[in-house]
LUMTI-686738 format. One record per residue (C-alpha): residue in three letters; x, z, y. Coordinates in steps of 0.2 Angstrom, whole numbers, padded with zeros to 4 digits, always signed. Each point is the difference from the previous one (the first is absolute). Layout:
<pts>
ALAXZY/...
</pts>
This chain:
<pts>
MET-0126-0082+0147/GLU+0016+0010-0007/PRO+0019-0005+0005/ARG+0009-0014-0008/HIS+0015+0010-0007/LEU-0012+0015-0005/GLU-0010-0015-0012/ILE+0016-0006-0007/ALA+0009+0016-0004/GLN-0019+0005-0009/GLU+0002-0017-0011/LEU+0017+0004-0007/MET-0007+0017-0006/GLU-0016-0010-0009/GLU+0016-0010-0007/ILE+0010+0018-0003/ASP-0011+0009-0008/THR-0009-0015-0011/GLY+0019-0003-0008/ARG+0005-0015+0007/TYR+0014+0010+0007/THR+0007+0013-0011/PRO+0010+0015+0006/GLY+0018-0005+0005/ALA-0005-0019-0001/ALA+0004-0009+0018/LEU-0013-0005+0012/PRO+0002-0016+0009/THR+0012-0004+0013/GLU-0006-0001+0016/ASP+0002-0015+0003/GLN-0013-0003-0015/LEU-0013+0013+0004/MET+0002-0012+0017/GLY-0004-0014-0005/ARG-0014+0004-0013/TYR-0009+0013+0014/GLY+0003-0017+0014/THR+0005+0017+0011/SER+0016+0004+0011/ARG+0016+0011-0006/ASN-0006+0015+0012/THR-0016+0000-0010/ILE+0005+0000-0017/ARG+0014+0013+0004/ARG-0016+0012+0007/ALA-0007-0003-0016/LEU+0014+0005-0010/GLN+0003+0013+0011/GLU-0019+0007-0002/LEU+0004-0002-0021/ALA+0016+0009+0003/GLY-0007+0014+0010/ARG-0015+0002-0016/GLY+0015+0003-0012/ARG-0006-0018-0010/ILE+0019-0008+0003/ASP+0017+0001+0006/THR+0006-0012+0010/LYS+0020+0001+0005/GLN+0010-0013+0014/GLY+0007-0014-0010/SER-0007+0007-0016/GLY-0019-0004+0003/SER-0017+0010-0005/ARG-0004+0005-0021/VAL-0012+0009-0006/ARG+0005+0019+0001/SER+0000+0009-0018/TYR-0005+0015-0006/LYS+0006+0012-0012/PRO-0009+0016+0000/THR+0006+0017-0009/THR-0014+0007-0008/HIS-0005+0018+0007/LEU-0009+0007-0012/ALA-0011+0011+0013/SER-0013+0012-0012/THR+0005+0014-0013/LEU-0001-0002-0018/PRO+0003+0009-0016/GLY+0017-0003-0007/ILE+0006-0011+0015/SER+0006+0006+0016/ASP+0000-0004+0016/ASP+0012-0008+0012/GLU+0004+0017+0008/ARG+0012-0002-0017/TYR+0015-0011+0006/THR+0004-0004-0015/GLN-0018-0008-0006/TYR+0004-0007+0019/ALA+0016-0010-0004/ASP-0003-0003-0020/ARG-0017-0013+0008/LEU+0012-0007+0015/LYS+0014-0004-0016/HIS-0014-0007-0011/GLU-0008-0009+0013/GLN+0013-0007+0011/GLY+0015+0006-0004/LEU+0003+0008+0013/GLU+0011+0016+0000/PRO-0009+0012+0011/GLU+0012+0015+0009/GLN-0010+0018+0009/GLN+0004+0011+0011/LEU-0011+0013+0002/GLN-0001+0016+0014/VAL-0010+0015-0002/LEU-0002+0007+0021/VAL-0012+0016+0006/GLU-0012-0007+0012/PRO-0016+0009+0013/ALA-0013-0008-0007/THR-0010-0006+0014/GLY-0018-0008+0002/TYR-0006-0012-0017/LEU+0011+0008-0010/ALA+0000+0015+0007/SER-0022+0001-0005/LEU+0003-0011-0015/LEU+0013+0015-0010/ASN-0011+0013+0013/LEU+0011+0008+0008/ASP+0003+0008+0015/PRO+0015-0009+0013/SER-0004+0018+0009/ASP+0007+0010-0016/ALA+0017+0003-0002/ALA-0006-0006-0018/GLY-0007-0016+0007/PHE+0016-0010-0008/VAL+0001-0013-0012/VAL+0016-0008-0012/THR+0002-0020+0000/ARG+0007-0008-0012/ARG+0004-0016+0006/CYS+0007-0013-0014/ASP+0004-0019+0007/ARG+0003-0011-0014/PHE+0014-0015+0003/VAL+0000-0019-0008/GLU+0018-0007+0007/GLY+0002+0009+0017/ARG-0019-0001+0004/LEU-0013+0012+0001/TRP-0013-0003-0015/GLU-0012+0015+0004/ARG+0000+0020+0007/GLN-0010+0011-0007/LEU-0004+0016+0008/SER-0007+0017-0010/TYR-0003+0012+0009/TYR-0003+0019-0006/PRO-0007+0016+0009/ASP+0018+0010+0002/HIS-0012+0016-0007/ILE+0003-0010-0016/ALA+0014-0007-0001/THR+0010+0010+0009/HIS+0016+0005-0014/THR-0005-0011-0013/GLU+0007-0016-0007/LEU-0013-0011+0014/MET+0016+0005+0011/ARG+0013-0009-0009/PRO+0004-0015+0005/ASP+0002-0010-0014/ASP-0011-0009-0014/LEU-0009+0015-0008/PRO-0002-0008-0019/GLN-0014+0007-0004/GLY-0010-0007+0015/THR-0008+0012+0014/SER-0017+0002-0009/ALA+0010+0008-0015/VAL+0012+0013+0015/LEU-0019+0004+0007/ALA-0007+0004-0017/ASP+0010+0012-0004/LEU-0002+0008+0019/GLY-0018+0004-0003/TYR-0008-0015+0007/PRO+0001-0015-0013/TYR-0011-0015+0007/THR-0018+0002-0003/SER-0006-0017+0011/SER+0004-0009+0014/TRP-0006-0016+0011/ASP+0010-0015+0004/VAL-0002-0009+0016/VAL+0009-0021+0001/GLY-0001-0010+0013/ALA+0013-0014+0013/ARG+0004+0000+0014/MET+0011-0009+0012/PRO+0019+0008+0002/SER+0007+0006+0013/LEU+0015-0007+0009/ARG+0010+0014-0009/ASP-0009-0001-0016/SER+0005-0019+0000/THR+0019+0003+0002/LEU-0001+0014-0011/PHE-0007-0007-0013/GLY+0007-0018+0004/LEU-0018-0007+0001/GLY-0002-0019+0004/PRO-0010-0009+0011/GLY-0021+0003-0003/ILE+0003+0015-0015/PRO-0010+0016+0000/LEU+0004+0015-0008/LEU-0009+0009-0014/VAL-0006+0018+0003/HIS-0004+0012-0016/GLU-0003+0015+0005/ARG-0007+0014-0013/MET-0003+0019+0001/SER+0001+0013-0013/TYR-0009+0013-0004/SER+0001+0016-0012/GLY-0015+0005-0001/THR-0009+0000+0019/THR+0020+0003+0005/PRO+0009-0012+0008/VAL+0018-0002-0008/ARG+0005-0019+0005/PHE-0002-0013+0010/THR+0009-0016-0002/LYS+0001-0015+0012/THR+0012-0016-0006/LEU+0004-0016+0007/MET+0002-0015-0006/PRO+0002-0018+0007/ALA-0015-0010-0010/ASP+0011-0017-0001/ARG+0011+0013-0014/HIS-0015+0010-0005/GLN-0017-0001-0010/LEU-0006+0018-0004/LEU-0013+0003-0021/TYR-0011+0013-0005/ALA-0004+0000-0017/GLU-0011+0012-0006/GLY-0007+0006-0018/ASP+0012+0002-0018/ILE+0011-0014+0005/SER+0016-0003-0006/PRO+0016-0003+0005/GLU-0001-0018-0005/LEU-0013-0003+0006/VAL+0005+0005+0019/ARG+0018-0009-0005/ASP-0013-0015+0000/ALA-0007+0005+0016/THR+0016-0002+0008/ASP+0005-0018-0003/VAL-0016-0004+0010/SER+0004-0003+0016/ILE-0017-0004+0014/PHE+0015-0016+0009/GLU-0005-0009-0013/HIS-0018-0003-0001/
</pts>
């Protein structure tokens, strides 16, 4: 038999999912829930802790519990003709302003580091070789002082050294255009998207609440058979959703898609 507090948590989650308690709405008080379920305060608190741990509610001492409200930022994960992906900061910033009225800030740092392990294998670099280094562009995007998204882009040193990719600034033309000008136009890529629970460092870095995983979007890009860029984007799952599109789709239709929230269905 399932513990009583888990039974109560499950019933409350079902009521949240079916819309009885909408995002931002207050749950019944502890006293009301005790009367409803005929159980102790400790059992009710354990049930509420379970919901908070799963990211479904926010509980504040003296203010009760409310259904967590999610307003995700749409991350355009696919590259479409005439529509730049989120490597271009202005596109990301414009979307945040349009969707949520938020003004993001960006910090960009460029590092030259040895290529090791998984990264060396993906970029076909030998860590023992003098050329076995990567140029790393780390882009941190902040909203109201909180880290909102981190994008790490790695380029083989022999391609990126002494180029615009070494500049710690946003490149208006996009890094894809820079690579094309260097003789390495993108011809193919693969993506892997997953979610993982954050480390303690991640939780502090992104200011994550209980039960919130990180979305991890990895993309490997090639020019012919030459690996030219590996990108890893880290995004709190309660603040982002990924948008993929294909075919002859207009910017207007893509904008329509950004108005869809997975948390409302």
